[in-house]
C-alpha positions as CSV (number, residue, x, y, z in Angstrom):
1,X,2.2,18.9,10.8
2,X,3.8,18.6,14.2
3,X,6.3,15.8,15.0
4,X,3.9,14.2,17.6
5,X,1.2,14.0,14.9
6,X,3.6,12.2,12.5
7,X,4.7,9.9,15.4
8,X,1.1,9.1,16.2
9,X,0.3,8.3,12.6
10,X,3.3,6.0,12.3
11,X,2.3,4.3,15.6
12,X,-1.2,3.7,14.2
13,X,-0.1,2.4,10.8
14,X,2.9,0.3,11.9
15,X,0.9,-2.5,13.6
16,X,-1.3,-2.8,10.5
17,X,1.7,-3.3,8.2
18,X,3.3,-5.9,10.6
19,X,0.2,-8.2,10.9
20,X,0.6,-11.2,8.5
21,X,-2.0,-11.3,5.9
22,X,-2.3,-11.6,2.1
23,X,1.1,-10.1,1.6
24,X,2.7,-12.7,3.8
25,X,0.9,-15.5,1.9
26,X,2.0,-14.1,-1.4
27,X,5.7,-13.8,-0.3
28,X,5.5,-17.4,1.1
29,X,4.0,-18.7,-2.2
30,X,6.8,-17.0,-4.2
31,X,9.6,-18.4,-2.0
32,X,8.2,-21.9,-2.3
33,X,7.4,-21.7,-6.0
34,X,10.4,-19.6,-7.0
35,X,13.4,-18.5,-5.0
36,X,14.4,-16.4,-2.1
37,X,15.1,-13.4,-4.4
38,X,11.5,-13.7,-5.7
39,X,10.2,-13.4,-2.1
40,X,12.4,-10.4,-1.5
41,X,11.1,-8.7,-4.6
42,X,7.5,-9.4,-3.7
43,X,8.2,-8.1,-0.1
44,X,9.7,-4.9,-1.5
45,X,6.7,-4.4,-3.8
46,X,4.2,-5.0,-1.0
47,X,6.0,-2.6,1.3
48,X,6.1,0.1,-1.4
49,X,2.4,-0.3,-2.0
50,X,1.7,0.1,1.7
51,X,3.9,3.2,1.9
52,X,2.1,4.8,-1.1
53,X,-1.3,3.9,0.4
54,X,-0.3,5.4,3.8
55,X,1.1,8.5,2.1
56,X,-2.1,9.1,0.1
57,X,-4.2,8.6,3.3
58,X,-2.0,11.1,5.1
59,X,-2.5,13.8,2.5
60,X,-6.3,13.3,2.5
61,X,-6.9,11.3,-0.6
62,X,-9.2,9.0,1.4
63,X,-11.4,11.9,2.5
64,X,-11.6,13.2,-1.1
65,X,-12.6,9.8,-2.4
66,X,-15.2,9.4,0.3
67,X,-16.8,12.7,-0.6
68,X,-16.8,12.3,-4.4
69,X,-17.9,9.5,-6.6
70,X,-16.0,11.0,-9.5
71,X,-12.8,11.1,-7.5
72,X,-13.2,7.4,-6.7
73,X,-13.7,6.6,-10.4
74,X,-10.5,8.6,-11.3
75,X,-8.5,6.8,-8.5
76,X,-9.8,3.4,-9.8
77,X,-8.8,4.2,-13.4
78,X,-5.4,5.5,-12.4
79,X,-4.8,2.4,-10.2
80,X,-5.8,0.1,-13.0
81,X,-3.5,1.8,-15.5
82,X,-0.6,1.7,-13.0
83,X,-1.2,-2.0,-12.1
84,X,-1.5,-3.1,-15.7
85,X,2.0,-1.8,-16.4
86,X,1.0,1.0,-18.7
87,X,2.6,3.7,-16.5
């Protein structure tokens, strides 16, 4: 991958990650209900999730999932296991 392709990808993904949405709402809720450190932890977790999603998209997982129902099922199961804390 050439540097200009990486730069183009970052330029395309950056605005999407900067737009306030559900992550912003969740961080605000945690700061109001808990503390500033809770908000920082939620922000870090949200940023890590976005980074993982972007990395998977960059390596073609999205194309694989779009072409195969079985791949989608496997991705859902692995995501469920990971989010439940088993991993």
